[in-house]
N, C-alpha and C positions, 0 to 999 in steps of 0.2 A: 630293296623286294619290302613291299605292301604285303602288312596283312592283317584281317583284325584283332584288335586286343584283345580275344579272349582261343585264338587258340593256339598263343604265347608260351613257352612254357617256361617253367620256374625257373625265375635266376636270369632271365633271355633279360636282354636292355633295347630303346629302340628311342623312336623320339616321335612325336605326335604327329600323322601327318595329315588330317582333317577329322573334322567330326560332320557326323552323317548323318542329322538331329536337328530339329527346330523346334519353335516355341519352350516353351518350361524345362519340358527335360536336355536339349540342347542348354538352354539357361544355369540349370544345375553342373552340368556337365562342366561346362567352359569356367563358374564361379570356386568348383572345385582347385580349377588352376589348368583343368586339364586343353590345354588350347598349342593349336599349332605350331613347329619346335617346339616345344617340353620335349626336356628328356624323362623316358622315366623306363622303371627297375621290374618285375613280378617277384616279388617277396611270397608266394604260398598263394595255398588256394581249401578253399574249406574241404574239408573229406567226399560230399555228394560235387566238387569243384564248383559249388555255389555259396556265396561270392569270391572275386579276387583280390586278396592284400596287392596292391604298389608300392613302390617307394618315387614319390612326384618330389623334388623342391625343398629335401633332408624331411619330409614325413611322409606319415602314410596314411592311406587313403585305404575303405573297401566299394569293390564296384559288385553287381550284380551284375552275372552274363549278361542278362537283356540289354542292361545300359552297354556294357563292354561292346556286343554287337557293333555299335553303330561308331565306333571309335577307329578307325583305318593308323596302324601303326610301319615305318617304318622303319626297318630291322635288316642287318647286316647278313 
């Protein structure tokens, strides 16, 4: 099932299915290693649910919800 990264729960894992933005923001997301096929796991969220912290390739990244909206993830 494909869902938006913003809709994932803490400790939920999945695989990046697609990036739905181009231009500078799309390039920045891809430069962080978030490309289709990359496995991710949601580590947690700030108290107001923005930003979201995730594990990608052994590193921790944080994304704002407005950025996470452009990332579709395949989850089980």
